[in-house]
MDAnalysis code that builds the backbone (N, CA, C; Angstrom):
import MDAnalysis as mda
import numpy as np

u = mda.Universe.empty(414, n_residues=138, atom_resindex=np.repeat(np.arange(138), 3), trajectory=True)
u.add_TopologyAttr("name", ["N", "CA", "C"] * 138)
u.add_TopologyAttr("resid", np.arange(1, 139))
u.add_TopologyAttr("resname", ["MET", "SER", "LYS", "THR", "SER", "LEU", "GLY", "GLY", "LEU", "LEU", "LEU", "ALA", "LEU", "GLY", "LEU", "VAL", "MET", "LEU", "TRP", "LEU", "PHE", "THR", "PHE", "VAL", "VAL", "LYS", "LEU", "SER", "VAL", "SER", "LEU", "PRO", "SER", "GLY", "LEU", "ASP", "PHE", "ILE", "ALA", "ILE", "LEU", "LEU", "LEU", "GLY", "VAL", "VAL", "PRO", "ALA", "VAL", "VAL", "GLY", "ALA", "ALA", "ILE", "LEU", "TRP", "ALA", "GLY", "PHE", "ARG", "ASP", "SER", "SER", "LYS", "ARG", "ARG", "ASP", "PRO", "GLU", "SER", "GLU", "ARG", "LEU", "ALA", "SER", "ILE", "LYS", "ASP", "GLN", "ILE", "VAL", "TRP", "ARG", "SER", "LEU", "ALA", "ARG", "ASP", "GLY", "ARG", "ILE", "THR", "THR", "ALA", "GLU", "ALA", "ALA", "THR", "HIS", "VAL", "GLY", "ARG", "PRO", "GLU", "SER", "GLU", "VAL", "GLU", "VAL", "ALA", "LEU", "MET", "SER", "LEU", "VAL", "SER", "GLU", "GLY", "ARG", "ALA", "THR", "ALA", "GLU", "PRO", "GLY", "GLU", "ALA", "GLY", "ALA", "ILE", "VAL", "TYR", "ARG", "ILE", "GLU", "SER", "ALA", "ILE"])
u.atoms.positions = np.array([
    [-78.817, -22.101, 111.036],
    [-78.687, -23.541, 110.942],
    [-80.291, -23.445, 109.584],
    [-80.130, -24.495, 108.965],
    [-81.204, -24.340, 107.790],
    [-82.388, -25.243, 108.691],
    [-83.476, -25.079, 108.089],
    [-84.574, -25.503, 108.638],
    [-84.622, -26.921, 108.326],
    [-84.135, -27.474, 106.912],
    [-83.762, -28.938, 107.059],
    [-82.716, -29.737, 107.983],
    [-82.051, -28.841, 108.243],
    [-80.735, -29.661, 109.144],
    [-81.410, -29.658, 111.130],
    [-82.118, -28.202, 111.191],
    [-82.991, -28.363, 112.358],
    [-83.998, -29.342, 112.264],
    [-84.920, -29.843, 111.282],
    [-85.317, -30.835, 111.473],
    [-85.049, -32.015, 111.459],
    [-84.042, -32.276, 110.722],
    [-83.134, -33.586, 111.055],
    [-82.663, -33.886, 112.324],
    [-82.031, -32.575, 113.031],
    [-81.703, -33.181, 114.155],
    [-82.652, -33.461, 115.265],
    [-83.736, -32.574, 115.176],
    [-84.811, -32.868, 116.087],
    [-85.188, -34.053, 115.874],
    [-85.602, -34.588, 114.793],
    [-85.829, -35.826, 114.443],
    [-84.906, -37.098, 115.114],
    [-83.548, -36.678, 114.883],
    [-82.647, -37.779, 115.401],
    [-82.665, -37.578, 116.747],
    [-82.636, -36.474, 117.464],
    [-82.680, -36.664, 118.948],
    [-84.140, -37.218, 119.621],
    [-85.108, -36.856, 118.916],
    [-86.401, -37.698, 119.150],
    [-86.215, -39.399, 119.189],
    [-85.783, -39.591, 118.149],
    [-85.676, -40.996, 118.006],
    [-84.556, -41.782, 119.180],
    [-83.642, -40.695, 119.375],
    [-82.480, -41.409, 120.255],
    [-83.141, -41.445, 121.641],
    [-83.919, -40.315, 122.420],
    [-84.361, -40.366, 123.467],
    [-85.602, -41.089, 123.473],
    [-86.133, -41.745, 122.574],
    [-87.147, -42.772, 122.569],
    [-86.544, -44.338, 122.546],
    [-85.417, -44.485, 122.217],
    [-84.634, -45.405, 122.090],
    [-83.865, -45.623, 123.674],
    [-83.654, -44.207, 124.027],
    [-82.667, -44.331, 125.576],
    [-83.990, -44.729, 126.644],
    [-85.179, -44.067, 126.253],
    [-86.169, -44.409, 127.376],
    [-86.835, -46.069, 127.190],
    [-86.735, -46.478, 126.211],
    [-87.403, -47.848, 125.978],
    [-86.418, -48.604, 126.601],
    [-85.039, -48.710, 125.877],
    [-84.048, -49.774, 126.319],
    [-83.423, -49.297, 127.782],
    [-82.949, -48.401, 127.932],
    [-81.784, -47.766, 129.033],
    [-82.701, -47.647, 130.390],
    [-83.615, -46.475, 130.372],
    [-84.148, -46.023, 131.658],
    [-85.022, -47.169, 132.044],
    [-85.908, -47.657, 131.150],
    [-86.832, -48.474, 131.604],
    [-86.094, -49.754, 132.755],
    [-85.161, -50.047, 131.954],
    [-84.534, -51.086, 132.531],
    [-83.642, -50.957, 133.930],
    [-83.092, -49.518, 133.879],
    [-82.299, -49.462, 134.998],
    [-83.248, -48.516, 136.296],
    [-83.953, -47.688, 135.776],
    [-84.603, -46.569, 136.648],
    [-86.096, -46.955, 136.555],
    [-86.810, -46.798, 137.783],
    [-88.055, -47.021, 137.770],
    [-88.999, -45.634, 138.205],
    [-89.348, -45.091, 137.034],
    [-89.983, -43.791, 137.404],
    [-91.740, -44.022, 137.659],
    [-92.233, -43.124, 138.484],
    [-93.693, -43.339, 138.269],
    [-94.237, -43.376, 136.950],
    [-95.449, -43.861, 136.702],
    [-96.092, -44.183, 135.655],
    [-96.371, -42.785, 134.822],
    [-96.943, -41.854, 135.270],
    [-97.134, -40.780, 135.062],
    [-96.046, -40.057, 134.678],
    [-94.856, -39.853, 135.229],
    [-93.672, -39.036, 135.054],
    [-92.974, -39.432, 133.709],
    [-92.984, -41.173, 133.693],
    [-92.455, -41.784, 132.581],
    [-92.850, -41.503, 131.310],
    [-94.667, -41.458, 131.571],
    [-95.446, -41.081, 130.126],
    [-94.942, -39.670, 129.608],
    [-94.873, -38.684, 130.521],
    [-94.394, -37.247, 130.383],
    [-93.133, -37.166, 130.035],
    [-92.250, -37.971, 130.051],
    [-90.498, -38.045, 129.695],
    [-90.866, -38.512, 128.281],
    [-91.307, -39.583, 128.468],
    [-91.110, -40.085, 126.865],
    [-91.751, -38.985, 126.090],
    [-92.884, -38.495, 126.266],
    [-93.765, -37.758, 125.264],
    [-92.850, -36.351, 124.807],
    [-92.638, -35.677, 126.139],
    [-91.617, -34.295, 125.983],
    [-90.390, -34.555, 125.382],
    [-89.756, -35.402, 125.537],
    [-88.069, -35.754, 125.105],
    [-88.265, -36.309, 124.175],
    [-89.063, -37.361, 123.785],
    [-88.875, -38.045, 122.635],
    [-89.797, -38.206, 121.220],
    [-91.229, -38.307, 121.657],
    [-92.181, -38.294, 120.695],
    [-92.347, -36.524, 120.072],
    [-92.442, -35.603, 120.821],
    [-92.641, -34.373, 120.610],
    [-91.234, -33.861, 119.585],
    [-90.145, -34.003, 119.980],
    [-89.178, -33.974, 118.890],
    [-88.952, -34.661, 117.529],
    [-89.308, -35.776, 117.865],
    [-89.511, -36.476, 116.751],
    [-90.407, -36.160, 115.725],
    [-91.601, -35.737, 116.315],
    [-92.764, -35.321, 115.403],
    [-92.424, -33.901, 114.581],
    [-91.969, -33.264, 115.516],
    [-91.693, -31.790, 114.770],
    [-90.627, -32.137, 113.957],
    [-89.391, -32.808, 114.245],
    [-88.561, -32.858, 113.409],
    [-88.818, -33.419, 112.200],
    [-89.806, -34.285, 111.979],
    [-90.222, -35.010, 110.846],
    [-91.066, -33.892, 110.379],
    [-92.054, -33.437, 110.848],
    [-92.814, -32.229, 110.007],
    [-92.024, -31.014, 109.527],
    [-91.040, -30.373, 109.948],
    [-90.079, -29.716, 109.567],
    [-89.309, -30.279, 108.265],
    [-89.090, -31.349, 108.359],
    [-88.345, -32.046, 107.188],
    [-89.484, -32.232, 106.198],
    [-90.580, -32.871, 106.170],
    [-91.580, -32.855, 105.280],
    [-91.642, -31.587, 104.627],
    [-92.043, -30.289, 105.337],
    [-92.315, -29.122, 104.959],
    [-91.178, -28.573, 104.025],
    [-89.878, -28.935, 104.525],
    [-88.792, -28.400, 103.673],
    [-88.724, -29.107, 102.280],
    [-88.883, -30.466, 102.030],
    [-88.800, -31.293, 101.093],
    [-90.269, -30.912, 99.920],
    [-91.184, -30.785, 100.723],
    [-92.294, -30.266, 99.801],
    [-92.043, -28.871, 99.398],
    [-91.571, -27.969, 100.183],
    [-91.117, -26.587, 99.460],
    [-90.254, -26.750, 98.472],
    [-89.309, -27.281, 98.694],
    [-87.887, -27.816, 97.309],
    [-88.676, -28.456, 96.277],
    [-89.922, -29.191, 96.343],
    [-90.357, -29.626, 95.088],
    [-90.992, -28.655, 94.442],
    [-91.691, -27.679, 95.184],
    [-92.398, -26.758, 94.464],
    [-91.554, -25.663, 93.534],
    [-90.510, -25.227, 94.283],
    [-89.507, -24.479, 93.299],
    [-89.464, -24.632, 91.755],
    [-89.381, -23.546, 91.115],
    [-89.437, -23.624, 89.741],
    [-87.749, -23.410, 89.337],
    [-87.990, -23.800, 88.147],
    [-86.428, -23.558, 87.557],
    [-86.538, -22.151, 87.186],
    [-85.420, -21.625, 87.289],
    [-85.153, -20.020, 86.715],
    [-85.608, -20.196, 85.170],
    [-84.921, -20.929, 84.518],
    [-85.192, -21.304, 82.950],
    [-86.367, -21.173, 82.679],
    [-87.187, -22.285, 83.192],
    [-88.566, -22.523, 82.670],
    [-89.423, -20.884, 83.093],
    [-88.860, -20.243, 84.059],
    [-89.484, -19.232, 84.446],
    [-89.104, -17.766, 83.410],
    [-88.135, -17.972, 83.263],
    [-87.741, -16.698, 81.909],
    [-88.445, -17.291, 80.626],
    [-88.500, -18.292, 80.267],
    [-89.314, -18.968, 78.882],
    [-90.645, -18.490, 79.029],
    [-91.293, -18.755, 80.142],
    [-92.835, -18.499, 80.455],
    [-92.999, -16.963, 80.324],
    [-92.032, -16.115, 80.766],
    [-92.098, -14.597, 80.539],
    [-92.044, -14.201, 79.254],
    [-90.955, -14.812, 78.484],
    [-90.967, -14.578, 77.312],
    [-92.365, -14.708, 76.300],
    [-92.852, -16.282, 76.780],
    [-94.133, -16.614, 75.863],
    [-95.019, -15.520, 76.358],
    [-95.379, -15.180, 77.467],
    [-96.482, -14.050, 77.840],
    [-96.217, -13.044, 76.870],
    [-94.969, -12.416, 76.780],
    [-94.483, -11.246, 76.121],
    [-95.110, -11.448, 74.778],
    [-94.761, -12.511, 74.117],
    [-94.895, -13.060, 72.721],
    [-96.421, -12.856, 72.478],
    [-97.075, -13.480, 73.209],
    [-98.510, -13.679, 73.159],
    [-99.158, -12.514, 73.085],
    [-98.882, -11.600, 74.013],
    [-99.740, -10.297, 74.113],
    [-99.112, -9.326, 72.867],
    [-98.193, -9.480, 72.588],
    [-97.505, -8.643, 71.616],
    [-98.284, -8.958, 70.026],
    [-98.579, -10.400, 70.075],
    [-98.875, -11.053, 68.371],
    [-100.477, -10.382, 68.736],
    [-101.249, -10.925, 69.996],
    [-102.619, -10.280, 69.852],
    [-102.763, -8.806, 69.510],
    [-101.709, -7.916, 69.945],
    [-101.901, -6.506, 69.594],
    [-101.814, -6.352, 68.095],
    [-100.920, -7.331, 67.322],
    [-100.867, -7.284, 66.017],
    [-101.737, -8.229, 65.199],
    [-103.183, -8.376, 65.895],
    [-104.292, -9.075, 64.907],
    [-103.671, -10.750, 64.978],
    [-102.923, -11.131, 65.986],
    [-102.526, -12.473, 66.220],
    [-101.648, -13.088, 65.259],
    [-101.071, -12.308, 64.315],
    [-99.828, -12.983, 63.777],
    [-98.490, -12.294, 64.321],
    [-97.699, -13.122, 64.284],
    [-96.021, -12.530, 64.512],
    [-95.059, -13.680, 63.589],
    [-94.012, -13.109, 63.597],
    [-92.763, -13.735, 63.271],
    [-91.526, -14.040, 64.149],
    [-90.646, -14.648, 64.176],
    [-89.632, -14.750, 64.972],
    [-88.763, -13.292, 65.184],
    [-88.786, -12.674, 63.858],
    [-87.788, -11.172, 64.193],
    [-88.698, -10.539, 64.786],
    [-89.993, -10.290, 64.502],
    [-90.967, -9.355, 65.107],
    [-91.093, -9.643, 66.706],
    [-91.012, -10.777, 67.225],
    [-91.230, -11.060, 68.473],
    [-89.723, -11.049, 69.171],
    [-88.657, -11.350, 68.588],
    [-87.428, -10.998, 69.076],
    [-87.207, -9.490, 69.391],
    [-87.560, -8.398, 68.525],
    [-87.375, -7.294, 68.613],
    [-88.085, -6.874, 69.890],
    [-89.579, -7.208, 69.943],
    [-90.290, -6.722, 70.771],
    [-89.784, -7.079, 72.451],
    [-89.387, -8.577, 72.458],
    [-88.805, -8.848, 73.906],
    [-87.582, -8.709, 73.920],
    [-86.580, -7.980, 72.902],
    [-85.318, -7.981, 73.367],
    [-84.330, -8.985, 73.643],
    [-84.702, -10.116, 72.772],
    [-83.965, -11.353, 73.054],
    [-83.419, -11.933, 71.765],
    [-82.412, -12.902, 71.720],
    [-82.089, -13.398, 70.595],
    [-83.058, -13.938, 69.669],
    [-83.181, -14.002, 68.673],
    [-84.041, -14.850, 67.731],
    [-84.202, -16.502, 68.174],
    [-82.902, -16.703, 68.576],
    [-82.974, -18.271, 68.851],
    [-83.795, -18.621, 70.182],
    [-83.520, -17.887, 71.250],
    [-84.533, -17.927, 72.404],
    [-85.981, -17.764, 72.243],
    [-86.270, -16.988, 70.868],
    [-87.496, -16.516, 71.107],
    [-88.153, -17.564, 69.930],
    [-87.276, -18.281, 69.094],
    [-87.985, -19.545, 68.275],
    [-87.838, -20.699, 69.284],
    [-87.399, -20.841, 70.553],
    [-87.561, -21.797, 71.241],
    [-89.175, -21.334, 72.079],
    [-89.348, -20.381, 72.099],
    [-90.466, -20.055, 72.941],
    [-91.635, -20.332, 71.933],
    [-91.647, -19.679, 70.931],
    [-92.539, -19.923, 69.812],
    [-92.944, -21.312, 69.442],
    [-92.085, -22.136, 69.478],
    [-92.313, -23.433, 69.159],
    [-92.715, -24.228, 70.542],
    [-92.291, -23.998, 71.672],
    [-93.010, -24.159, 72.627],
    [-94.379, -23.893, 72.712],
    [-94.827, -22.683, 72.299],
    [-96.384, -22.298, 72.294],
    [-97.011, -23.201, 71.318],
    [-96.372, -23.749, 70.040],
    [-97.052, -24.487, 69.071],
    [-97.161, -25.866, 69.787],
    [-96.280, -26.102, 70.388],
    [-96.254, -27.835, 70.838],
    [-97.230, -27.533, 72.070],
    [-97.551, -26.731, 72.658],
    [-98.720, -26.414, 73.730],
    [-100.243, -26.324, 73.089],
    [-100.172, -26.167, 71.834],
    [-101.414, -25.762, 70.930],
    [-101.965, -24.651, 71.502],
    [-101.166, -23.530, 71.652],
    [-101.595, -22.151, 71.656],
    [-101.171, -21.244, 70.997],
    [-100.379, -21.766, 69.700],
    [-100.125, -21.220, 68.702],
    [-100.030, -22.082, 67.240],
    [-100.156, -21.742, 66.266],
    [-99.861, -22.467, 64.904],
    [-98.847, -21.835, 64.203],
    [-98.047, -22.533, 63.685],
    [-97.121, -21.805, 62.628],
    [-97.677, -22.079, 61.041],
    [-97.525, -21.123, 60.546],
    [-98.069, -21.225, 59.070],
    [-96.624, -20.490, 58.350],
    [-96.967, -20.807, 56.809],
    [-95.805, -20.332, 55.982],
    [-96.009, -18.843, 55.711],
    [-95.083, -17.975, 55.681],
    [-95.333, -16.294, 55.567],
    [-94.713, -16.178, 54.391],
    [-94.337, -14.539, 54.012],
    [-93.790, -14.181, 53.160],
    [-92.214, -14.467, 53.262],
    [-91.565, -14.573, 51.870],
    [-90.087, -14.922, 51.661],
    [-89.358, -15.699, 52.787],
    [-90.522, -16.835, 52.719],
    [-89.801, -17.998, 53.645],
    [-89.885, -17.883, 54.811],
    [-90.446, -16.482, 55.594],
    [-90.466, -16.590, 57.067],
    [-91.820, -17.536, 57.444],
    [-91.488, -17.899, 58.721],
    [-92.795, -18.731, 59.538],
    [-93.543, -17.356, 60.110],
    [-94.778, -17.616, 60.021],
    [-95.644, -16.749, 60.502],
    [-96.508, -17.335, 61.706],
    [-96.462, -16.923, 63.112],
    [-96.844, -17.734, 64.187],
    [-98.397, -17.117, 64.259],
    [-99.458, -17.806, 64.524],
    [-100.873, -17.450, 64.679],
    [-101.246, -17.646, 65.906],
    [-101.627, -16.810, 66.816],
    [-102.139, -16.933, 68.220],
    [-103.297, -16.521, 68.248],
    [-104.525, -17.484, 68.554],
    [-105.894, -16.622, 68.771],
    [-106.366, -16.029, 69.837],
    [-105.506, -16.787, 71.266],
    [-106.194, -16.014, 72.584],
    [-104.907, -15.898, 73.513],
    [-105.128, -15.418, 74.578],
    [-103.911, -15.392, 75.517],
    [-103.595, -16.563, 76.368],
    [-104.926, -17.503, 76.152],
    [-104.657, -18.342, 77.061],
    [-104.356, -19.815, 76.383],
])
C-alpha cells in the first residue's frame, strides 16, 4: 500500500468516525463525557490528522521531484561548462559534443540554454561555426 493511499484511507476513516460519533453515537448511546472525548479523539481526530499529514507530505514530495530530462540537460550543461573553462572559456558545439558523448543537437540545446540563462555568450567563429564563451562555472 502506497503512502498516498494509506493517508487517504486514514483520512476517510477518521472523518467517517467523527461523523458517526457526532450524529449516531451521541443520539443513541450516552457515554460518560471523558470516555466520549477519548473515543472521538482516538478514533476520529487522530486518524484524520495523521491521514491528512501523510497526504500532504506525499503531495509535497511529488512536487519536488525533478524531471529526468531536465536532470540530464543539467548534467550536459555542467560538463560543457567545465570543459569550456579548461579550454580558455571557448567551445564549439562539435567540441562539446565530442567531450560529452552526445549528439550535436542535444549539445546545441544545452548551449543555447546556457546562453538564455546568461551563463554563456555566442560569438561567430571560424568557418561559420558559433563559438560559445563561458567565463565562470556559476
